NUDOMAR-257905 format. One record per residue: residue in three letters; x, y, z of N, C-alpha, C in turn. Coordinates in steps of 0.02 Angstrom, whole numbers, plus 50000, padded with zeros to 5 digits. Example, Ala and Ser with C-alpha at 12.3 -4.5 7.8 and 13.67 -1.06 7.14 Angstrom:
2
ALA506604971650390506154977550390506604983550390 SER506424988850354506844994750357506455000250394 
! end
This chain:
233
MET500424994050000500005000050000500445006350000 PRO500215011749969500615017849968500665020750038 LYS501215024350051501345026950117501335034550121 THR501485037950067501555045250070501045048650025 ALA500965055150037500515059149995500765059249923 SER501425059049913501695058949845501505052449810 ASP501505046849845501305040449816500555040549797 ARG500165044149836499445043849827499185048449772 LEU499575053549755499375058149701499685055649636 ILE499255054249587499475052449519499325058349474 VAL499845061049444499745066749398499645064049327 ALA499095066049298498925063849230499295068149179 LEU499735064949141500105068549088499675068749025 ASP499125072349029498675073048972498945078548927 LEU499465076748891499845081448850499945078448780 PRO500075082748730500045080348660500645076548636 ASP501225077248669501815073948642502335072748696 VAL502845068948677503375066948723503755072948751 ALA503895077848709504265083748732503885087448787 ALA503245088448777502845091848828502825087948893 ALA502785081248888502775077148947503435077548985 ARG503985077148949504645077648981504715084449016 ASP504485089748983504545096449012504145096949077 MET503535093949077503115094249137503435090249193 VAL503675084349179503995080249231504605083849259 ALA504985087149216505575090949239505355096749284 ALA504815100149264504565105749304504325103549373 LEU504015097749376503755095149439504315092149482 GLY504835089749451505415087249487505245082049540 ASP505545082749599505445077849651504785078949688 ALA504385083749668503745084949699503245079449683 VAL503335076049626502865070949603503245064549587 SER502985058949612503305052449600502895047649558 PHE502265049549543501805044849510501455048549453 TYR501485045649393501195048849334500745044049295 LYS500235046849263499805043049218499945044949146 ILE500025039949104500085040849032499445038049001 GLY499035042548974498405040648944498425040348869 MET497845040048839497805038848767498135044348726 GLU498005050648743498275056048703499035055548698 LEU499365054948755500085054648756500335047948728 ALA500005042548744500215035948719500225035748643 TYR499705038648613499665038548539500115043848508 GLY500425048048550500915052948527501625050748541 GLY501725044248552502395041548564502545040548637 GLY502055041548681502185041548752502325034948785 LEU502175029248752502315022948784503065021948795 ALA503475025148753504195024648763504405027948829 LEU503985032448855504145035848918504045031348978 VAL503675025848971503555021449028504225018949055 GLU504625016149011505285013649032505735019349054 GLU505735024949018506165030549034506025033249103 PHE505385034549117505205037349182505295032249239 SER505155025949223505245020749274505975020149295 ARG506425020549246507135020349262507345026249305 ALA506985031849297507135037849336506815037749406 GLY506495032149423506215031349489505485033349497 LYS505145034749441504435036549443504005030249437 GLN503415030549467502915025349457502465027549399 ILE502275022749356501885024549297501245020449292 PHE500725024049278500045021349268499885022149194 VAL499805016549159499635016749088498875016049082 ASP498555021349059497825021649058497575020948986 LEU497505014648963497285013348895496575010448892 LYS496295008548950495605005948953495505000548900 LEU495914995348903495884990048853495214986448855 HIS494964984948795494374980648789494364977848719 ASP494444971248714494454967848649494334960548663 ILE494434956248614494374949148627494914947148677 GLY494794941648713495244939848766495974939048746 ASN496094935748690496784934548668497154941148657 THR496814946048627497124952448614497274956248679 VAL496804956248725496904959648789497474956348828 GLU497484949748829498004946148865498704947948839 LYS498774947948772499434949348743499624956648750 ALA499134961148744499284968348753499494969748825 THR499154966548873499344967448943500054965048956 ALA500234959248927500904956648936501424961448907 GLN501264964748852501734969648823501824975648870 ILE501284978148898501334983748944501734981749007 ALA501634975549029502004973149088502754973449076 LYS502974972049016503694972049000503994979049007 LEU503584984249001503834991049004503994993449074 GLY503734989949124503864991849193503334996249225 ALA502744996649194502205000649223501954997449288 ARG501685001549332501384998849393500644997249382 PHE500265001849351499555000849340499395000749265 LEU498884996849247498594996949180497844996449187 THR497475000549150496745000149152496464995949095 VAL495934992249112495524988749063494794990049082 HIS494344989149036493644989849054493444983949099 ALA493054985449150492894980449201492324975949179 LEU492454972049127491994967049101492314960249112 PRO491924955149130492214948749153492744945749106 GLN492594945149042493084942148996493724946348992 THR493634952948990494204957448985494634957249048 LEU494314957149106494674956749169495074950249173 ALA494764944749155495104938249158495704938149111 ALA495624940849051496174940849003496754945149027 ALA496594951049054497124955349080497484952149139 LYS497114948749181497424945249237497924940049211 ARG497744936349160498204931449131498824934949103 GLY498714940449068499274944049037499754947049087 SER499524948449147499954951649197500324946549241 GLU500164940249234500464935249278501224934949270 GLY501564934249326502294933949325502624940749323 SER502234946149326502504952949324502264956749386 THR502514962849393502294967149448501724971849427 LEU501494971249365500954975549341500304974049378 GLN499964979349398499314978649432498764981149385 VAL498264976949374497714978549330497154981949369 LEU496904987549340496344991249369495754990949321 GLY495174989249345494574989049304494194995649306 VAL494054998349247493675004649242492935002849249 THR492605005649299491905004049312491445008149267 VAL491325014449284490925018949243491305025549238 MET491385028049177491765034149166491485039949208 THR491925044149234491695049649276491335055149238 SER491345054749172490965059549132490255057049119 TYR490075051149145489415048249135488985049149197 ASP488325049849185487845049549240487305044549220 ASP486775044149259486255039149246485945039949177 ALA485845046149156485545047449090486005044949034 ASP486655045849043487125043548992487115035948987 LEU487075032549044487035025249043486395022949008 ALA485835026249022485205024448990485255025348914 ALA485575030748893485655031948822486085026648788 CYS486525023448827486945018048801486605011248803 GLY486005011048832485635004748834485695000848899 TYR486035003748950486085000249014485435000849053 ARG485244995549086484644995849129484814997849200 LEU485454997249219485674998949287485875006249291 ASN485785009249350486045015949361486785015649378 VAL487105021349387487815021549398488015017449460 CYS487685018649516487875015349578487815007749572 ASP487275005349542487174998149536487664995049487 LEU487824998549434488304995949385489004995749415 VAL489195000849452489855000849485489894994949534 ALA489364993849572489354988249620489434981549585 LEU489084980649529489134974449491489854973449467 ARG490134978549440490814977949412491334977149468 ALA491204980049526491664979049582491664971749603 ARG491084968649607491054961549625491404957249573 GLN491304958849509491614955049456492374955849457 ALA492614961949471493334963049475493644959349534 ARG493304959449589493544955749648493584948249633 ASP493074945649600493064938549583493604936749532 ALA493784941549489494294940349438494994940549468 GLY495064943149529495714943349562496174948849538 ILE495904954149509496334959649488496474964249547 ALA496914969149536497164973149592496684978449616 GLY496294981549571495884987049594495404989749542 LEU495114995449558494584998449518494715005849506 ILE494465008149449494405015349436493665017049444 LEU493515021949486492825023849498492815031149520 SER492225034049518492175041149537492145041749613 PRO492275047749639492225048749711491545047149740 GLU491025047649699490345046649725490215039449745 GLU490585034649716490465027549731490965024749780 LEU491415028849807491945026249850491685022949913 VAL491235026349948491005023650013490665016950004 SER490195016549958489825010249948490275004749922 THR490755006449880491205001349852491684998949905 ARG491955003449946492395001250000492024996650048 ALA491394998150063491004993750106490904986850074 LEU490854986750008490734980549971491364976249967 VAL491934979249950492534975349937493044975549994 GLY492934979750045493414980250099494094982650073 GLN494624979550097495304981450076495564976750021 SER495124972749991495344967949941495534971149875 LEU495304977249861495444980649799495704987749812 LEU496184989949772496384996949771495825000949738 LEU495675006749766495175011149737495525017549714 VAL495515018549649495865024149618495345028549585 THR495355034949602494825039249576495075045349538 PRO494845045949475494895052449441494305056649462 GLY494165061949425493595066249443493725069949508 VAL494365071449522494545075049583494755082149564 ARG494455086849597494595093949584494685097649649 PRO495215101549656495275105849715494675110549719 ALA494515112749779493945117249788494015123349743 GLY493475124849706493475130649662493725129449592 ALA494015123449579494275122049512493705120549464 ALA493815121949400493315120549348493225112949342 LEU492595110849330492445103649325492615100849256 GLY492655105049205492785102449137492225097749116 ASP492415091849090491915087049067491745081849120 GLN491945082949182491805078249236491115079749266 LYS490755074349285490095075249315490065072749387 ARG490465067749405490445064749471491125066049504 VAL491155071349545491805073949567491815074849643 ALA492425076149669492525077949739493185081449745 THR493305084449803493965087349817494435081749839 PRO495095083049841495555077849865495395075449935 SER495255079949981495125077750050494475073750053 GLU493975075550015493355071650013493485064549987 ALA493895064049934494025057449905494355052849956 PHE494845055349993495185051050041494755049650102 ALA494335054350121493865053150176493385047550158 ARG493245046750093492775041650070493105034850057 GLY493775034550060494105028150054494555027149995 ALA494735032449959495185031749901495885029649924 ASP496235025749882496935024249891497385029049852 HIS497155030849792497515035549750497005040149716 ILE497215046249701496815050649659497215052449596 VAL496865053749542497175055749479496965062949464 VAL497455067349456497325074449443497725076549383 GLY497395079749335497735082149276497715089649269 ARG497175092249240497145099249222497275104149279 PRO497015102949340497155107749394497905108549409 ILE498305103649392499035104249400499355106549335 LEU499205103349280499535104949216499405112149195 ALA498805114749208498625121449186498765126749238 ALA499035124849295499165129749348499755134249329 PRO499755140549351500335144849339500985141949365 ASP500935138349421501515134949451501305127749465 PRO501405123149417501185116149426501475112849489 ARG502105114249503502425111249561502065113349625 ALA501915119749631501555122249690500865119249694 ALA500525118449637499855115549636499875108349660 ALA500385104549637500455097649659500595097249734 ARG501035101649758501195101749829500585103449871 ALA500165107949847499565109749884499085103849890 ILE499005100149836498575094249837498865088949884 GLN499515087949882499835083149927499745085150000 ALA499775091650014499665093950082498955092450105 GLU498485093250059497785091750075497695084250087 ILE498045080150046498025072850056498295071050125 ALA498875073850142499185072250206498735074150264 GLN498405079850258497955081950312497355077250316 ALA497085075150258496515070650257496685063850286 ARG497315061750277497525055150301497765055250373 SER497845061150402498115061450471497585059850523 
! end
């Protein structure tokens, strides 16, 4: 389990290219130890940074939300494991979870299942054809992820309390949709502040724009870590 506020804050490198990512990591320096590489950066050459940043002592979360036939997910997961990433996301569907679990075997990679995107609400799920609301669908996927034996879940702050009660300490709970008080919500719908997220049971939070777009990203990261430390004390 993570021990420090730096371990618990994951900064999302939602940036267009490798140069911008390197510049941001340099600017943040030793203030941040954990980074997320998502689709935008990955498709801009960012997967090469997984090994580079890992060698520099950073922890890396590869956020690709894999979902395909089992054989493809299994082999893709095994490839990500070779890079030295700590976390990889897949969609929290039973076949996909099982395939990713197989692909991660023998490595230190931890698979996280994405429950319901934080930009979705009940109306969005209904429009997609789901009969369950957000809370019920997250609970279903949490049970399936626990049964699949993966490491943890991606979920919004709103489902943290109920999910922690359901799974106990058997799964890591990692939440995006975290915004410091007064920050713009952007395209997020189910959000909380850092202190609220940890009070509800989060193990890690993922923060991008409030740090990347800050006049002083390092100071912004330090302020969030201070809030985490206070929430955990």
